[in-house]
C-alpha positions in Angstrom: -94.4 -56.1 54.7 -93.7 -52.9 55.3 -96.6 -49.6 56.0 -94.6 -45.9 56.6 -95.2 -44.0 59.2 -97.0 -40.6 58.7 -94.0 -38.8 59.8 -91.7 -40.8 57.6 -94.5 -39.8 54.6 -93.9 -36.1 55.7 -90.2 -36.2 56.0 -90.1 -38.4 52.1 -88.7 -36.1 49.2 -92.2 -37.6 47.9 -94.2 -35.8 50.4 -92.5 -32.4 49.9 -92.6 -33.1 46.0 -96.4 -33.4 45.7 -97.0 -30.1 48.2 -94.3 -28.4 45.6 -96.9 -29.3 43.1 -99.9 -28.2 45.0 -98.5 -24.9 46.0 -96.8 -23.8 42.5 -99.8 -25.5 40.0 -102.6 -26.3 42.4 -102.3 -29.8 41.4 -103.9 -32.4 44.0 -103.2 -36.2 44.4 -104.7 -38.7 46.6 -101.4 -40.8 46.6 -98.9 -42.1 44.5 -101.0 -44.1 41.8 -103.1 -40.5 40.9 -99.4 -38.7 40.8 -97.8 -41.3 38.1 -101.4 -41.6 36.5 -100.5 -37.4 36.2 -96.9 -38.5 35.0 -97.3 -40.4 32.0 -100.1 -38.9 31.3 -98.7 -35.1 31.4 -95.4 -36.0 30.8 -94.0 -32.7 29.5 -95.2 -30.7 32.7 -94.2 -33.7 34.8 -90.8 -33.6 33.2 -90.5 -29.8 32.9 -92.0 -30.1 36.4 -88.7 -31.7 37.9 -86.3 -29.2 35.9 -88.1 -26.6 38.2 -88.4 -28.6 41.4 -84.7 -29.8 41.4 -83.9 -25.8 40.1 -81.5 -27.7 37.5 -78.5 -25.8 36.8 -77.7 -24.2 33.6 -76.3 -21.7 31.6 -79.5 -21.6 29.0 -82.6 -22.0 29.0 -84.5 -24.7 26.9 -86.9 -23.7 24.2 -89.5 -26.9 24.1 -89.7 -29.7 26.7 -90.0 -32.3 24.1 -90.1 -32.1 20.4 -92.9 -35.2 19.7 -93.1 -38.8 21.3 -91.7 -39.9 18.5 -89.5 -43.4 19.5 -86.6 -43.8 18.9 -85.5 -40.2 18.3 -88.1 -38.1 20.8 -85.7 -34.5 21.3 -86.1 -33.4 25.3 -85.2 -30.0 26.7 -84.2 -28.7 23.0 -82.1 -25.5 23.3 -80.8 -26.1 26.9 -77.0 -26.0 28.1 -75.8 -27.7 31.1 -72.7 -29.7 32.6 -73.4 -32.3 34.6 -70.5 -32.4 37.1 -71.6 -28.4 37.8 -74.5 -30.2 39.6 -72.7 -31.6 42.1 -71.1 -28.6 44.1 -74.5 -27.2 44.6 -74.6 -28.9 47.8 -72.4 -28.7 50.8 -71.1 -25.5 50.2 -71.0 -24.5 54.1 -69.4 -27.6 55.0 -67.5 -28.9 52.6 -64.8 -30.5 54.3 -67.7 -33.0 55.2 -67.1 -36.5 53.1 -68.0 -37.0 49.5 -66.9 -40.3 48.5 -65.7 -43.2 51.5 -63.8 -46.5 49.5 -62.0 -49.3 50.9 -61.7 -52.3 49.1 -59.4 -55.4 50.0 -55.9 -53.8 48.4 -56.9 -50.4 50.5 -57.7 -49.3 54.2 -60.5 -46.9 54.3 -60.7 -43.5 52.8 -62.3 -40.0 53.1 -63.0 -37.9 50.1 -64.3 -34.1 51.6 -66.6 -32.4 48.9 -63.5 -29.4 48.8 -61.1 -32.0 47.9 -63.0 -34.4 45.5 -63.7 -30.9 44.0 -59.6 -29.9 43.7 -59.4 -33.3 42.3 -61.8 -33.2 39.7 -60.5 -30.0 38.3 -56.8 -31.1 38.5 -57.7 -34.0 36.4 -60.0 -32.6 34.1 -57.2 -29.6 33.3 -54.6 -32.6 33.1 -56.9 -33.7 30.4 -57.4 -30.7 28.8 -53.5 -30.8 28.4 -53.4 -34.0 26.6 -56.0 -32.9 24.1 -59.2 -33.6 25.4 -62.0 -32.1 24.1 -66.1 -32.6 23.6 -67.0 -35.8 22.3 -63.7 -37.4 22.7 -63.7 -40.7 24.3 -61.9 -41.2 27.3 -62.1 -45.4 28.7 -61.0 -47.1 31.6 -60.0 -49.9 33.0 -60.2 -49.5 36.4 -61.9 -50.9 39.7 -64.7 -49.4 41.9 -62.3 -46.7 44.2 -62.8 -43.2 44.4 -60.3 -42.5 41.5 -62.2 -43.7 39.4 -65.2 -41.4 40.5 -63.0 -38.5 40.2 -61.7 -39.3 36.4 -65.7 -40.1 35.6 -66.8 -36.4 36.9 -63.0 -34.5 35.3 -64.0 -36.5 31.6 -67.8 -35.2 32.2 -66.8 -31.7 33.3 -64.6 -31.5 29.8 -67.6 -33.2 27.4 -65.5 -35.9 27.0 -67.5 -39.2 26.5 -66.9 -41.7 29.6 -66.7 -45.4 29.3 -65.9 -47.8 31.6 -65.1 -51.5 32.2 -63.9 -53.6 35.3 -60.1 -54.9 35.6 -61.4 -58.7 35.9 -62.6 -59.0 32.1 -60.8 -59.9 29.9 -59.2 -58.6 27.2 -61.5 -60.2 24.2 -64.2 -58.9 26.2 -62.9 -55.0 26.5 -61.5 -54.7 22.9 -65.0 -55.7 22.2 -66.4 -53.0 23.8 -63.9 -50.2 24.0 -62.6 -51.1 20.5 -66.0 -49.8 19.3 -65.5 -46.4 20.0 -62.0 -45.3 19.3 -61.3 -43.9 22.7 -58.2 -41.5 23.2 -57.3 -41.6 27.0 -57.2 -45.1 28.6 -57.2 -44.9 32.5 -56.0 -48.1 34.2 -54.8 -49.8 37.3 -51.2 -52.3 37.6 -53.3 -55.2 39.0 -56.7 -55.5 41.3 -57.1 -57.9 44.7 -60.1 -60.4 44.8 -60.6 -62.9 47.9 -57.4 -62.4 48.8 -55.5 -62.7 45.7 -53.6 -60.4 43.2 -54.3 -60.4 39.7 -51.3 -58.6 37.5 -53.0 -57.0 35.1 -50.1 -54.6 33.6 -49.6 -57.0 30.4 -53.5 -56.9 29.6 -53.1 -52.9 29.7 -49.9 -53.3 27.3 -52.4 -55.2 25.0 -54.9 -52.9 25.0 -52.4 -50.1 24.2 -51.6 -52.2 21.6 -55.0 -53.0 20.1 -56.3 -49.5 20.7 -54.7 -47.6 17.7 -56.5 -44.4 18.7 -55.1 -44.3 21.8 -52.5 -41.5 22.5 -52.5 -40.9 26.5 -52.3 -43.6 29.4 -53.0 -43.1 33.4 -51.4 -45.2 35.2 -53.0 -45.5 39.0 -50.4 -47.8 41.1 -52.8 -49.9 42.7 -52.0 -53.2 44.1 -48.1 -51.7 43.9 -47.1 -48.1 44.7 -43.6 -48.3 42.2 -46.1 -50.3 39.1 -45.7 -48.5 36.1 -46.2 -49.1 32.1 -44.2 -48.5 29.3 -45.4 -44.6 27.8 -47.9 -44.2 30.8 -48.3 -41.4 32.6 -49.1 -41.8 36.8 -52.2 -41.0 38.2 -50.6 -38.5 40.8 -49.3 -37.0 38.0 -52.5 -35.5 37.4 -53.3 -34.5 40.9 -50.2 -32.7 41.4 -51.3 -29.2 40.0 -54.6 -27.7 41.9 -57.5 -26.1 39.7 -60.7 -25.3 39.7 -62.5 -27.0 37.8 -64.5 -25.4 35.0 -67.4 -27.0 33.6 -68.3 -27.0 29.5 -71.3 -25.9 28.6 -72.8 -28.8 26.7 -76.4 -29.5 24.8 -79.1 -32.0 27.4 -78.0 -34.3 25.1 -74.2 -34.7 24.6 -73.5 -37.8 25.2 -72.2 -38.4 28.8 -70.7 -42.3 28.5 -71.0 -45.3 26.5 -72.2 -48.1 28.8 -72.6 -51.7 26.9 -75.9 -54.4 26.5 -75.3 -57.5 24.5 -77.8 -59.1 22.5 -78.1 -62.8 21.4 -76.2 -61.8 17.9 -73.0 -59.8 17.2 -70.8 -57.5 19.0 -71.5 -55.8 22.4 -74.3 -52.7 22.2 -72.4 -49.4 23.1 -74.9 -47.3 24.3 -75.1 -43.8 24.3 -76.7 -41.9 27.1 -77.1 -38.3 27.4 -75.9 -35.9 30.3 -79.0 -34.0 30.7 -81.4 -37.3 30.2 -78.7 -38.9 32.9 -78.9 -36.1 35.1 -83.1 -35.7 35.9 -83.3 -39.4 35.5 -80.6 -39.9 38.4 -82.2 -36.5 40.5 -86.0 -38.6 40.3 -84.6 -42.0 40.6 -82.5 -41.2 44.1 -84.4 -38.0 45.7 -88.0 -39.7 44.9 -88.3 -42.7 44.5 -85.1 -43.6 46.9 -85.8 -41.0 49.6 -81.7 -40.3 48.9 -81.0 -37.2 49.7 -77.5 -34.5 51.4 -77.6 -36.0 55.3 -77.0 -40.0 53.1 -74.7 -42.0 52.8 -75.3 -44.7 50.0 -73.8 -47.5 48.9 -74.9 -49.7 45.8 -72.3 -52.7 45.8 -71.1 -52.9 42.3 -68.6 -53.5 40.1 -67.2 -50.5 37.4 -68.8 -53.0 34.0 -72.1 -52.6 36.1 -74.9 -50.0 35.6 -75.0 -49.7 38.9 -71.8 -48.2 39.3 -72.6 -45.5 37.4 -75.9 -45.3 39.4 -73.7 -45.3 42.3 -71.8 -42.5 41.5 -74.8 -40.1 40.4 -75.9 -40.5 43.8 -73.4 -37.6 44.9 -76.4 -34.9 42.1 -78.4 -35.3 45.8 -76.0 -34.3 47.6 -75.3 -37.7 49.5 -72.0 -39.1 50.3 -71.0 -42.3 48.9 -69.4 -45.3 49.9 -67.8 -47.1 46.7 -66.0 -50.9 47.9 -63.7 -53.2 45.7 -63.5 -56.8 46.5 -64.8 -59.9 46.4 -67.7 -59.6 49.2 -67.9 -63.1 50.3 -64.0 -62.4 51.7 -63.4 -62.9 53.9 -66.8 -64.0 54.7 -70.3 -62.7 53.7 -70.5 -60.1 56.6 -67.4 -57.9 54.9 -70.2 -55.5 53.2 -72.1 -55.3 56.3 -69.4 -54.2 58.8 -68.4 -52.0 56.0 -71.6 -50.0 56.6 -71.3 -50.2 60.0 -68.1 -48.3 59.3 -69.4 -45.8 56.8 -72.0 -45.4 58.9 -74.5 -46.3 55.8 -78.5 -44.8 55.7 -78.6 -46.4 52.2 -77.4 -49.9 51.4 -77.6 -51.7 47.6 -76.7 -55.0 46.7 -77.3 -57.9 43.6 -80.3 -60.2 44.8 -77.9 -62.6 44.4 -75.8 -61.0 47.8 -79.3 -61.4 49.8 -79.6 -64.8 49.1 -76.3 -66.6 49.3 -76.1 -64.5 52.9 -79.4 -66.1 53.6 -78.6 -69.4 52.8 -74.9 -69.0 54.8 -76.7 -68.1 57.7 -75.9 -64.5 57.8 -76.8 -62.1 60.8 -76.7 -58.7 59.5 -78.0 -56.7 62.9 -76.0 -59.0 64.7 -72.7 -58.6 62.6 -72.5 -55.0 62.5 -74.3 -52.3 64.2 -76.8 -50.9 61.1 -79.2 -48.7 63.2 -78.5 -45.8 61.3 -80.2 -47.5 57.6 -83.6 -46.4 56.5 -83.5 -48.1 53.2 -81.7 -51.3 51.6 -82.2 -51.8 47.8 -82.3 -54.8 44.8 -82.0 -55.5 41.5 -79.7 -57.4 38.5 -82.7 -60.4 39.5 -85.3 -60.9 40.8 -85.8 -60.8 44.8 -87.7 -63.7 46.1 -90.0 -63.7 48.7 -88.2 -65.3 50.9 -85.0 -62.7 50.8 -88.0 -60.2 51.5 -88.8 -62.1 55.0 -85.1 -62.4 55.5 -84.3 -59.1 54.9 -86.8 -58.1 57.3 -85.9 -60.8 59.6 -82.4 -59.5 60.1 -82.6 -55.4 59.5 -85.9 -54.7 61.5 -89.7 -53.3 60.6 -88.3 -50.1 59.8 -86.6 -50.7 56.7 -87.8 -49.5 52.7 -87.1 -52.5 51.0 -86.4 -50.8 47.7 -86.1 -53.8 44.8 -85.9 -52.0 41.5 -85.7 -52.9 38.2 -84.3 -51.1 35.2 -81.9 -51.4 33.0 -78.0 -50.4 31.2 -80.2 -50.0 28.1 -82.1 -46.7 29.8 -79.7 -45.8 33.0 -83.0 -45.8 35.0 -85.6 -47.9 36.8 -88.8 -48.9 35.2 -90.3 -49.9 38.3 -89.1 -49.6 41.9 -89.4 -48.1 45.3 -91.2 -45.5 46.7 -90.8 -44.2 50.4 -95.0 -43.4 50.9 -96.2 -46.7 49.5 -96.7 -50.3 51.7 -94.8 -52.6 50.8 -96.1 -56.5 49.7 -93.6 -59.9 49.5 -91.6 -60.3 46.4 -93.3 -57.6 44.5 -91.8 -53.9 43.1 -93.7 -51.0 45.1 -94.6 -49.0 42.3 -93.8 -48.4 38.5 -91.3 -45.2 38.6 -92.4 -41.8 38.0 -92.4 -40.6 34.6 -92.2 -43.9 32.6 -95.3 -45.2 30.8 -94.2 -48.9 31.6 -97.3 -51.3 31.3 -97.3 -55.6 30.6 -98.5 -56.0 27.4 -99.7 -59.1 25.2 -98.2 -60.2 21.8 -101.2 -57.3 21.0 -100.0 -54.8 22.6 -102.6 -54.9 24.7 -102.5 -53.7 28.4 -102.2 -56.3 31.2 -103.7 -56.3 35.1 -102.3 -59.0 37.0 -101.0 -61.2 33.9 -97.2 -61.2 33.0 -96.8 -60.0 29.8 -93.5 -58.6 28.4 -92.5 -54.8 29.6 -93.0 -52.8 27.3 -92.7 -48.2 27.9 -95.1 -46.6 25.5 -93.8 -42.9 25.8 -90.2 -41.3 25.5 -88.1 -41.2 28.7 -85.4 -38.5 29.4 -82.7 -40.7 29.6 -83.5 -43.6 26.4 -80.1 -43.8 24.9 -79.7 -41.0 22.6 -78.2 -43.7 20.1 -76.1 -46.5 19.6 -72.3 -46.1 18.7 -71.1 -46.4 14.8 -74.8 -46.7 14.0 -75.4 -44.1 11.7 -78.6 -44.9 10.6 -80.4 -46.2 13.9 -81.2 -49.2 12.6 -79.1 -51.9 15.1 -81.1 -49.1 18.1 -84.4 -49.8 16.4 -84.6 -53.3 16.3 -82.5 -54.0 19.8 -86.1 -52.1 21.5 -88.9 -51.0 18.3 -89.0 -54.2 16.5 -91.6 -56.0 18.2 -94.6 -53.4 19.1 -93.2 -50.0 16.8 -93.1 -47.0 18.0 -92.8 -48.4 21.8 -90.2 -49.6 23.8 -89.5 -53.8 24.0 -86.9 -54.2 26.7 -87.2 -57.9 27.0 -88.4 -58.6 30.7 -91.8 -60.6 31.7 -93.8 -58.1 34.1 -97.1 -58.7 36.0 -98.5 -55.2 37.7 -101.0 -55.9 40.4 -104.2 -54.5 41.2 -102.7 -52.2 43.7 -99.9 -51.1 41.6 -97.0 -53.0 42.5 -94.7 -55.0 39.7 -93.3 -58.2 39.4 -90.3 -59.2 37.5 -90.0 -62.3 36.2 -86.4 -62.9 34.3 -85.7 -61.8 30.8 -88.1 -63.0 27.5 -85.7 -62.5 25.8 -82.2 -65.5 25.8 -79.4 -62.6 26.7 -77.4 -64.0 29.6 -78.3 -62.2 33.1 -76.0 -63.3 35.5 -76.0 -61.6 39.2 -77.3 -57.9 37.2 -74.1 -58.4 34.3 -75.8 -59.0 31.2 -73.8 -61.0 29.1 -74.9 -61.8 25.5 -75.3 -65.4 24.2 -72.7 -64.9 21.4 -69.9 -63.5 23.6 -70.0 -67.1 25.3 -70.4 -68.9 21.7 -67.1 -67.0 20.0 -65.2 -68.4 23.2 -66.4 -71.9 23.4 -66.4 -72.5 19.9 -63.2 -70.9 19.4 -61.8 -74.0 21.4 -61.0 -77.1 18.6 -62.5 -79.3 20.8 -65.8 -77.4 20.1 -67.4 -77.8 17.1 -71.0 -75.6 18.1 -72.8 -75.1 21.5 -75.3 -73.4 23.1 -76.4 -71.6 26.4 -79.1 -70.9 28.8 -79.8 -69.3 31.6 -82.8 -70.3 34.1 -83.0 -67.6 36.5 -87.0 -67.1 36.7 -88.6 -65.3 39.3 -86.4 -65.6 42.1 -84.7 -68.6 41.4 -81.0 -69.1 41.3 -79.5 -68.5 38.4 -78.8 -71.9 36.6 -76.6 -71.6 33.6 -76.1 -74.8 31.7 -73.7 -75.3 28.0 -74.4 -77.8 25.8 -72.0 -78.7 23.1 -71.2 -80.7 20.0 -67.5 -82.3 20.2 -65.4 -83.0 17.2 -65.6 -86.7 16.6 -62.8 -88.3 19.1 -63.1 -86.3 21.6 -64.6 -86.8 25.5 -66.2 -84.4 27.4 -64.5 -84.9 30.3 -63.0 -83.2 33.8 -60.1 -81.1 32.1 -62.0 -80.2 28.9 -65.1 -79.2 31.1 -62.2 -77.2 33.1 -60.6 -75.5 30.5 -64.1 -74.6 29.1 -64.3 -72.4 32.3 -61.0 -70.9 32.6 -61.1 -69.8 28.7 -64.4 -68.5 29.6 -63.2 -66.9 32.8 -60.5 -65.3 31.2 -61.7 -63.8 28.0 -65.0 -62.4 29.3 -65.5 -63.1 33.6 -66.0 -65.4 36.0 -69.5 -64.9 36.3 -70.1 -66.3 33.3 -69.3 -69.3 34.0 -71.4 -72.0 33.2 -72.4 -74.3 36.0 -72.5 -77.4 34.3 -70.8 -78.6 31.1 -73.5 -81.3 28.7 -72.5 -83.1 25.4 -75.2 -83.6 23.0 -75.0 -84.4 19.3 -76.2 -81.7 17.6 -77.7 -78.4 18.6 -81.0 -77.4 17.8 -81.8 -74.8 14.4 -84.1 -73.8 12.7 -84.0 -73.8 9.2 -82.4 -70.8 8.0 -79.9 -72.0 10.8 -80.7 -69.8 13.6 -80.0 -71.2 17.5 -83.0 -71.9 18.7 -82.5 -70.6 22.7 -85.6 -69.2 23.5 -87.5 -72.6 22.9 -84.9 -74.7 24.4 -85.1 -71.6 27.2 -89.0 -72.7 27.3 -88.3 -76.3 27.3 -86.0 -76.1 30.5 -88.2 -73.9 32.4 -91.2 -76.6 32.3 -93.3 -75.6 29.1 -94.3 -78.1 26.4 -92.4 -79.6 23.2 -95.4 -78.6 21.5 -95.7 -75.1 23.0 -92.0 -73.9 22.1 -91.2 -75.1 18.8 -92.7 -76.2 15.7 -90.7 -78.9 13.5 -91.4 -77.6 10.5 -89.6 -74.4 11.1 -86.4 -76.9 12.6 -83.5 -78.4 10.4 -83.4 -81.0 12.7 -86.3 -81.5 14.8 -85.0 -85.0 15.8 -82.8 -82.8 18.5 -85.1 -81.4 20.7 -85.6 -85.2 22.2 -82.3 -84.8 24.3 -84.0 -81.0 25.9 -86.7 -83.3 26.5 -85.7 -86.0 28.2 -83.4 -82.9 30.1 -86.2 -81.5 31.2 -88.3 -84.3 32.7 -84.6 -85.3 34.5 -84.0 -82.0 36.0 -88.1 -81.5 36.9 -87.6 -85.5 38.8 -84.7 -84.4 40.3 -86.3 -80.8 42.1 -89.3 -82.3 43.0 
């Protein structure tokens, strides 16, 4: 679909890096695939080369690059001390009045913050936090939308060495407390509300509830977002933190000092509080943005996201390569799906990213981005969150022209990185990600741990990555961390995605190989949905599956067992949706709800989510379940008929 011109290859950062390896290491590679093979075959040499190529700022040098290949537990760049926020200000020293952050939302007009002003605000907020008693290792949490103030607050925390964690204000109180309640925060940043789809949502009562339910909180900072006079009892106003001009001070921290806690849900228990380190996040961001996506100081970069998705974290690290970042808060479909494309013109974007569902929706709605807005500056369009269909690949090139690099990527909250993605020096094929990312030893594996080519297998990483989690919070023995990724292939990371590596080295993701819900890129554990649904008095039991698979639109049916005498009528379906929307988020409301007499369970009582999911995706019943291992084998009959009827309707 696309082949880079010789000029584009020569101007790319990837080409520059390869030339640097030739000149400084006497290493020459016949194309990207040879470079990738070297990067995973000599991972210490590769990651050390990035440290030196990007000239990472540090106060103390490392004594070793990697202590072992042990997973989990590998230790990177031992002895080094640095600060991720300090890396921001190596750029634009001579043009500090240039825009660093451009922000727009449904509630505000466009604002622009220069590099100089960003530095001042980061210093002021950091010093205000120090005055509140915030020290390295303290947790600071955010219930803020995707606005410039959230970016400022994050980097201020990182400059101190405080540990950041974020939830979007559209998330309900139970979902937020399931996350923040695990990490004992000292400070909360919050807004009075947000605007979405032209409607205002007051969150002051939610903020007050969070304050009451989080006993470790000592300070609350409120950003008046909907109303300039908004307040919450006991909270300081954001403007107070900016009152005094301050030069930032960058605490020098170990490479593996905690940077943030992000959350990725499994099928049981509370959301997993995943801790990433300052250094691992930094070096992975430099590689991913500069080399794989070809983003640099002259770029203007946006990836549409909420603050509860890992793509917000990826977006804000675009500043680490000197790019201007553009953030948008609101409904991308309000007043129509042209909103983001018009913002792309206004912000003069060169790199535009969004979830695959956004492009699919634009395509179905007949949106013509190139006619709605002047997008001639775009050189790269990114997609992630779920597989991007071949039809969507075609649509993007039809709409935006033949000189666009479509960087379809797949990674995860768990590693804050891409496993497979884009490359500015490789050709692109419809429906296929261009390559495995440098330094990531990722393979499609069969059940015996044999690498597969041109066959679908489990996505497995066989060697450590600097951005792998340091640990899970409140998991002192590392048991939950180990069981989440390393129990299927001991010593190797199993991510939970279906992957096919093509003979030319490209990659295709086919969706989740486990039962975690993936709605528009935001992962939610089924257990979180069950807590809401089964907390309703009308419902005894439930089962939910997400049937997103290889570019199909996500379809999430919910099956419920009702109490005797209860009928699944429109009002109960509406109540289920309202409860899920309030407690979790609107994107996790099921597409349809069905009443069943019983939920399939194993002999040990576990819900058989994965067998039901496979059955509804078209597999034969004898391939997905063993009746002798079930407590109620007759329960599968309903789902067999459901799958048959649905397949007939789609035929």
